[in-house]
C-alpha positions in Angstrom: -20.0 2.8 -13.4 -18.1 5.9 -14.5 -19.6 8.6 -16.8 -18.6 12.0 -17.8 -20.6 14.5 -15.7 -20.6 18.1 -17.1 -20.6 21.2 -14.9 -24.3 21.7 -15.2 -25.0 18.1 -14.4 -22.7 18.3 -11.4 -25.1 20.9 -9.9 -27.9 18.3 -9.8 -25.6 15.6 -8.6 -24.2 17.8 -5.8 -27.8 18.4 -4.5 -28.6 14.7 -4.5 -25.3 13.8 -2.8 -25.9 16.4 -0.1 -29.6 16.0 0.5 -30.2 12.3 -0.6 -33.2 11.4 -2.8 -35.3 14.3 -3.9 -38.2 14.8 -6.2 -37.7 16.6 -9.5 -39.7 19.5 -8.1 -37.5 19.7 -5.0 -34.4 19.7 -7.2 -35.9 22.5 -9.3 -36.6 24.6 -6.2 -33.1 24.0 -4.8 -31.3 24.9 -8.1 -33.5 28.0 -8.6 -32.5 29.2 -5.2 -28.8 28.3 -5.7 -28.1 29.3 -9.3 -31.3 30.7 -10.7 -32.3 27.8 -13.0 -35.9 27.6 -14.2 -37.8 24.4 -13.8 -37.4 23.3 -17.4 -33.6 23.7 -17.2 -33.5 21.4 -14.2 -35.8 18.9 -15.8 -33.6 18.8 -18.9 -30.5 18.2 -17.0 -32.2 15.5 -14.9 -33.2 13.8 -18.2 -29.6 13.8 -19.4 -28.4 12.3 -16.2 -31.1 9.6 -16.3 -30.0 8.8 -19.9 -26.4 8.5 -18.8 -27.4 6.2 -15.9 -26.0 8.6 -13.3 -29.4 9.0 -11.6 -32.6 6.9 -11.4 -36.1 8.3 -11.2 -38.7 6.3 -9.3 -42.2 6.6 -7.9 -45.3 8.6 -8.9 -43.7 11.8 -7.6 -40.6 11.4 -9.8 -38.1 11.0 -7.0 -34.5 11.1 -8.1 -31.7 9.0 -6.7 -28.0 9.3 -7.4 -26.6 6.0 -8.8 -23.0 7.2 -9.0 -21.0 8.5 -6.1 -19.0 11.7 -5.9 -15.9 9.6 -5.5 -16.6 7.9 -8.9 -16.9 11.2 -10.5 -13.7 12.4 -8.9 -11.8 9.4 -10.1 -13.1 9.7 -13.6 -12.2 13.4 -13.8 -8.8 12.8 -12.4 -8.0 10.1 -14.9 -9.3 12.4 -17.7 -7.0 15.2 -16.7 -4.0 13.0 -16.2 -4.6 11.3 -19.6 -5.4 14.5 -21.5 -2.8 16.9 -20.0 0.0 14.7 -18.7 0.2 11.8 -21.2 -1.2 9.4 -18.6 1.6 10.1 -16.2 0.5 10.4 -12.6 4.0 11.5 -11.7 3.9 14.4 -14.1 0.5 15.4 -12.8 1.6 15.3 -9.2 4.8 17.3 -10.0 2.7 20.0 -11.7 0.1 20.0 -9.0 2.5 20.2 -6.2 5.1 22.6 -7.7 4.9 25.8 -5.8 2.6 24.4 -3.2 3.3 24.8 0.5 2.2 21.5 2.0 1.8 21.0 5.7 3.6 18.2 7.6 0.3 16.3 7.8 -0.3 16.6 4.1 3.2 15.4 3.3 2.8 12.5 5.7 -0.6 11.6 4.1 1.1 11.5 0.7 3.8 9.3 2.0 1.2 6.9 3.4 -0.6 6.8 0.0 2.6 5.9 -1.8 3.3 3.2 0.7 -0.2 1.7 0.2 0.4 1.7 -3.5 3.8 0.0 -3.1 2.3 -2.9 -1.1 -0.7 -3.2 -3.5 -3.4 -2.0 -1.1 -4.7 0.6 -3.5 -6.3 3.8 -2.3 
């Protein structure tokens, strides 16, 4: 499942990915400490994520569980950027991303290995 997760929603997701299942109250406390949100703001964002299917709420204490992974969000966002800004071209994206970058030998080797995996159809 892939869904668009906005920046505010990402704050809730990050807390769930880091801490695991949390009650709505625990999320509200964490987000108040981290970014100053009030309880109602947190509950509103939780509701939006539930409607999207990104989290599930269960139990009498309104525990929240992430349904989508951080990797799914990363993949969705990467595809959005490549599609929107680079006409769907991964090559153009990588060229823009890497231009002016100073990559270490390990990073270059890692990129070579990714390309080799793609060539032989292993995927990433």
